[in-house]
VEXMIRO-605556 format. One line per field, with one value per residue (C-alpha): residue in one letter; x, y, z. Coordinates in nm, 4 decimals, padded with zeros to 6 digits. Layout:
<nodes>
aa	c(A  ...)
u	c(X  ...)
v	c(Y  ...)
w	c(Z  ...)
</nodes>
This chain:
<nodes>
aa	c(M  G  R  K  R  L  L  G  D  V  V  N  G  A  R  R  A  V  T  H  R  K  M  G  K  T  L  L  L  R  R  E  A  V  P  I  L  R  A  L  F  E  P  N  K  A  M  R  R  P  K  G  I  K  T  K  K  S  V  K  K  R  F  K  L  T  A  R  G  K  V  L  R  S  R  A  G  R  R  H  L  N  Q  G  K  S  A  K  R  R  R  S  L  R  A  G  A  T  L  G  P  T  D  V  Y  R  I  T  Q  N  L  P  F  D  H)
u	c(-06.8841  -06.8336  -07.1828  -07.2377  -07.4229  -07.7143  -07.8567  -08.0286  -07.8629  -07.8179  -07.4742  -07.4242  -07.7609  -07.6321  -07.4598  -07.5699  -07.3971  -07.4608  -07.3548  -07.2850  -07.4116  -07.1350  -06.8408  -06.9648  -06.8123  -06.9773  -06.9522  -07.0351  -07.2113  -07.4183  -07.7838  -07.7533  -07.4656  -07.6594  -07.8256  -07.4832  -07.3359  -07.6268  -07.5704  -07.2005  -07.2651  -07.5559  -07.4614  -07.4646  -07.4163  -07.2002  -06.9611  -06.9211  -06.5822  -06.4751  -06.5824  -06.2490  -06.0221  -05.9340  -05.6619  -05.4145  -05.4525  -05.1143  -04.9448  -05.1610  -05.0413  -04.6714  -04.6301  -04.7434  -04.7628  -04.6629  -04.8269  -04.5326  -04.5594  -04.2753  -04.3300  -04.2340  -04.1526  -04.0495  -03.7033  -03.6440  -03.4835  -03.6980  -03.9242  -03.7186  -03.3682  -03.3448  -03.1518  -02.8469  -02.8562  -02.7108  -02.9376  -02.8047  -02.8928  -03.2431  -03.2997  -03.1920  -03.4266  -03.7153  -03.6995  -03.8772  -03.7068  -03.8114  -03.8493  -03.6197  -03.7448  -03.7625  -04.0300  -04.2322  -04.4276  -04.5358  -04.6483  -04.8472  -05.0267  -05.1465  -05.2727  -05.5065  -05.6959  -05.3974  -05.2369)
v	c(29.1174  28.7669  28.7176  28.7616  29.0808  29.0477  29.2992  29.5766  29.5303  29.8656  29.9388  30.2496  30.3882  30.5535  30.2731  29.9400  29.6379  29.5462  29.2205  29.2528  28.9473  28.9183  29.0075  28.8313  29.0987  29.2776  29.6539  29.9060  30.2010  30.5004  30.4730  30.7441  30.5637  30.2485  30.3968  30.5191  30.1715  30.0202  30.2633  30.1723  29.8004  29.8164  29.6845  29.9070  30.2308  30.4761  30.6768  31.0428  31.2058  31.4811  31.8203  32.0062  31.7718  31.9231  31.8672  32.1523  32.2324  32.4036  32.0859  31.8691  32.0629  32.0387  31.6855  31.3339  31.0352  30.6956  30.3679  30.2871  30.6200  30.8094  31.1738  31.2907  31.6499  31.8281  31.9775  32.3514  32.5468  32.4538  32.7576  33.0043  33.0831  32.7317  32.8346  32.8992  32.5481  32.2464  31.9773  31.7259  31.9562  32.0203  31.6454  31.5775  31.8506  31.6712  31.3779  31.4016  31.3623  31.2070  31.4191  31.3751  31.2095  31.5363  31.6854  31.3706  31.3964  31.7563  31.6800  31.3688  31.5638  31.8120  31.5312  31.3367  31.1427  31.0335  30.7789)
w	c(07.6868  07.5541  07.4118  07.0395  06.9504  06.7134  06.4673  06.6620  07.0032  07.1724  07.3174  07.5368  07.4241  07.1030  06.9151  06.7779  06.6329  06.2716  06.1106  05.7404  05.5539  05.2914  05.5126  05.8260  06.0489  06.3380  06.3077  06.5793  06.4231  06.5196  06.4296  06.1612  05.9877  05.8973  05.5818  05.4673  05.5160  05.3273  05.0378  05.0218  04.9879  04.7421  04.3976  04.0882  04.2777  04.0843  04.3005  04.2116  04.1606  04.3974  04.2688  04.2704  04.0723  03.7352  03.4779  03.4441  03.0739  03.0364  03.1633  02.9368  02.6301  02.7184  02.8562  02.7713  03.0056  02.8716  02.9725  03.2001  03.3811  03.2175  03.1308  02.7826  02.6912  02.3714  02.3333  02.3471  02.0632  01.7615  01.7371  01.5362  01.4030  01.2636  00.9529  01.1711  01.3174  01.1447  00.9987  01.2493  01.5382  01.4010  01.3627  01.7207  01.8456  01.6726  01.9136  02.2490  02.5838  02.9144  03.2222  03.5210  03.8400  04.0369  03.8119  03.7422  04.0682  04.0043  03.6503  03.7460  04.0210  03.7591  03.5323  03.7658  03.4960  03.2861  03.5168)
</nodes>
């Protein structure tokens, strides 16, 4: 147990110890896993994104994420019947508003590439 395992030592018939050159750690791996480990540590390997992650387009059109992580939304009540509203009220509806903390999590989950 106390002896140092070298590259290629067989342990329990199905596993072997591999020493990674850069990390200097001894890893116990199955024989099939060694090519996978080698592929992970090779330089200039581009990792692919998971297939199912997509931006929810309806959320993208309605909300904007700031650099600090706040979520901006537009104010309701500016679509029609504006002649009955005062100029001050129409001006205040022009400005955007930040979303409350309860909804921020749901919006950021639907915008995976924006944060």
